[in-house]
N, C-alpha and C positions, 0 to 999 in steps of 0.2 A: 419475363422482365417487363417493366412498364415502358411505355413509349413516351419520350420527352421531345417536345418541339419548341426550341428556343427561338425567339424573335428579337433581334437587336434594334434598339432605337438609340438616339443620341444620348439619352439620359437613363433609360430603364431597359432592362432585359426581362422578358417574360418567358415562361415555360409552362407547358401543360404535361402532367404526368397522369396517365390512365392506368389505374391499378386493376381494372377489369373484373373486380370481384368485390361485392359489398362487404363480405366478412373480412377480406384483406384490408379494404379501405378503413373499416372500423378499427381493426387491430393496429394498423399503422398510425391512425389518428389518435388513439388512446381515449380513455374516459373523458368525456366533455372536451375532446380535441386537445388534451393537455400536451400531447407530443408535438402537435403542429404549433401550438402556442409557444412552446419552448424553442422550436426552430425559428419562429418569427422573432422572438426576443433576442436570441443569441446571435443570429446571423443578420438581423436587420432587413428581413424580407417580409413580404406579405404573402400569406397562403390562404387561398379560398378553396372551398370544397363544394363540388356539385356532383352528387352521386358518387361514382367511383373515380372521378377526375379531381386532381389537385391543380390549381392554377397559382403559379408563383410569379412574383415580380419583385424587382429590386436591382441592386448593382450586379453586374455580370458575374463577378467572382462568387458573390454570396449566393446567387441563384444556382450557379453550377454546383456549389457545395451542398446546397439544400437538395437538389435533384439527386446527387450521388448518395446522400444520407437516406433519402426516402427509398431509393432502390435497395440499399443495404437492409433497411428495416423490413421491406417487403420480402426479401430473400429469407430473413430470419423467421418471419411469420409463416411463410409458405412451408418452411421446414418443420412446422409444428411447435415452435417455441414462442411463448408470449413475448410481446414487445412492451417493455416498461419504460417509465421515465428515466431510470438509470441507464438504460441502453441508449436513449437519445443523448443524454449527457456525455456518456463515454464516446459515442460516435462523434459528437461535436468537438470533444477534446482531441480526438485523433485527426480530424480534419484540420483543426487549428495547428497541429504539429506537422502538417504536410505529409500524412501517411500516403504511401503509394497505393494504386488501385488493388494490388494483391495483398495489402495489409489493412483492408477495411474491417469494420466492426463485424460483418457477417463471417469473415474468415476466422475470427477469434471465437465467436459465440457458437458457431456450428461445430459439432463434434464435442459435446460437453464432457467434462471430467467425470461428472456424476449426475445421475438422474434419479429423482425419487418423487413418486406421486405427482407426476406432471411438472415437477420443478427441476430446472436444469442449473447445474453449477458449471460455469465456464469462464475462461479469462475474459476480462473486459478492457484490457489495454495491452499494448505491445510488451510492456515490462512483465505483466502477468503471464502472457503467452510464453515469453522466454523463461520465466520462472518454472512454469509447469513442464516445459520441455527439458529444463535442466534437471528437475526431479526425476523425470523418466530416464535420463541418460546417466546421471551421476548417483553415487551412493551417499555422498555428503553434500548438502546444499545449504548455503546461508542466504536467507532472505532479509535484507536490511532496508528499512525505510520507515516513514512516518505512519501513524495510526490510520486505519481505514483503507490501506492499500491491498488488503486481502492476503497478506502473508500467511497468517495462521489459518484462515478460512480455507484457502486453496490447498494448503498442506494437509489439512484435515480431510478435505474431499479426496485428495489423492490417496491418503491412508485408508479411508473407507473403501474406495474403489479397489485398492490392492488387496484388502481383506476379502471383499466380495469375489475377486478373481482368484483367490486362494494363492496369490503370489507371496503373501506373508501369513503367518499364523496368529499374529497378535499386533495390537497397536499400543504403544506406550506414549503417554502424554506427560511431559514434565515441565515444571516451572520453579524458578527459585522463589523461596518464601522470604522476600526481603521485607524487613520491618520499616515501613514508611510512616514514621510519626508515632507509632504505638508499639509497645513490646508484646511479643507473642505471649509472654508469661502472664500478662494481664487479661488476655482473652479467656472466656469461659471454656470449660470442657477439656477433654484429653488432647493429645497431640494431633490426632486425626481431625478433631473438631476445630483445633486452632488454625491448622493450615488450610482447611477446606475453603475459606473465603478467597484465598489466593488462587485456588484451582477452579473456582466457579466459572471464569470465562472459557476454560477448556471444556467443561461440561456443557455450557451453553452452545458452543460450536458443535460438539458431538450430537446434541439433541437436534440441531438444525439439519444434520446429515441423515439421521435415521429416526424412526419412531422412538418415543421416550421409553416404551416398554422393552423394545428390542435393545436399546442402549443400556438400560438397567440390567437386562439379562446378561449382556456381554461383559459388563463391569463385574457382575457377581461371579461369573465364570472365570474371570481373570483374562479373558480374551482382549478386553480393553482395560488398560490400567492407567489411572490418573494419579500422579504422585508428585510430591515435592522433589526437587533435584537431589537433595541430600540422600534420598532413598536409592539413588542409582549407584552409589559407591560399592565397589566390590563385585558388581554383576557383569556378566557377559550376555549381550542381547542378540541372540540368533533368531533368524526367521521373523524379524520384527520391523515394523515401521515406527520409528521413534521421532517424536517432535519435541523440541525444547523451545518453549515460548518465553517471551520477555528476557531473552538471553543477555541483554545489555546489563542486567542486574546480577550477572555471574562474576565472580572473581576470575583471575587468570588460572588459578589452581582448580577451581570448579569446572571451568570450561575444558581444561586438559583432561580432568577426570571423566567428564561426560563423553567427550569425543573418543576416548579410548575404551568406551564400553561397547563399541560397534562390533557385532559378531558377523558370522557368515550369513549370506542371503538376507541382509538387512539394509535398510535405508535410514538415514538420519537427516532431518531438516531442522535447522536452527534459525529462529526468527527473532527480530528485535529492532529497536529504534535507538540508535546511539545518541540521540538528542534528549532522551528521557531516562537518564541513569539515576537510580535512587541509592547507589552505593555511598558510603561515607566519603566526605570530602578528601580528595587526594588518592582514592583507591582506584586503580586502573580497571576498566571494564574488560572482562574476559572476551566479550564480543569484539570490541575494538582491537584488542591484541590479536585475536585469532584471525580477523580479517587481514591484518597487516602481514602476518607471517605465513598464512596458508593460501592466500590468493596466488594463483598460478600453479599450485600443486595439482598434478594430474589426478583426475577422479574426484576433485572437489570443485564446486561451482559457487561463485559469489554473485548474487543477483541484487541489484540496487533498485529502489523505488523512490519516486519523488511525489510532491503534492499533486501532480497531474494524474497520478495513478489512483488517487483516492476514489473509492466507489461507495462511500457513504453519502449522506446529504450533501448537496453542492456547497453548503456553507462551511463544511469541514475543511474543504480545500482552501477557502478564504481565511479560516482561522489559522491554519498551518502557515499560510503565506504571511499573515499579519505577525505571527510569533517569529518567523524567520527574519522578517524585516526588522522587528524590534531587537532581536538578538544581534543582527548585523550592525545596527546603529549603536547599540551599547558597546559592542566590541570596538567599533571605530572610535567612539568617544574615549574608551579606556586607553586605546593605543595613542590617541592624540594627547591625552593627559600624561601618559608615560613618556612620550617624546618631548613634551614641554618640560617635564621634570629633568630629563637627561640633558636637555639643552641648557637649562638653568644651572645644573651642576657643572657643566663643562665651561660655562662662561667665566672669564677672568674676573677676579674681585675688583670692585670699583675703588679707585684711589682718588683722594681729594687733592686739588691743586695746592702747592705751598703758599702760605700767606706772605704778603709783602713785608720786607724788613722795614720797620718804622724809621730806623735811622737813615737808611738809604733813601727812603722816600722823602725825608725832611731835607737831606742834602741836595736832592734834586730840586 
């Protein structure tokens, strides 16, 4: 571990962190010191580098957070895992949420779910860690949250790891083929060619977990099956790891049909974002319904994600926040208009005052 020596002054706290190894210092700093620049920008500290030493200065709390993050990044690098900009961003998010020392970035990233060709797939947030642990312990798991939080990606990694460990014999990836703006009948080709665009994201995730040639071989053998949800009807899925993606676009009937396919020695992971439902207006999402009636059932876990768990480009988190804010403002405006309309309907009708009697007025 590095040695840190803080010195307090009335305005600024400084600290020195010695990484004691040029390769470690380079790995922690990142290409063109991009990791250190991110720490500077996000925490409001100054970070200078002299050989293997990092010199930090700034507000006491910010410097303490920066030192802690550098220590975590060093632990990750010394464990043989590359340190990327996304690790820095996730570490900063965790510090911002007040994660305890035993819940640091290094405790999540170490012990990856899946490793391939030097690349490690591991949780990058506390919510992701709870999600992975839930998949290990439960046979049915719901992962619900916004895009970019790793719901499908981590489920896919767990599925491939289970297949490699021979704890399942096959992987089944399903998705509802919801018509969003254009009818399937107008698309060219046979049924398989029509629904293939809807399944493309699942193929992309699969190819990210294993070599394209190996993935194609497993698909051809039927060990890995990628299919629209409608193809699940009437089946019993034994010895399988089953993933249902974009589950917010299932109907209540489809969700019930899917969940009752689970066979012996199998796991099912259902992922979706209840804020992006493409079903016809007024149609209840099967994911929303299932979450309400199944939460608390023994053997079933429901894991939630928020925008702070987004592991895509940092701007994705800002986009989600902006849309959530706009939705909240639109909802508040609609409620205010509805309240004003109710108040107007409840108000008594206006009555005009009686006119003076001309004869009475003249007598007076």
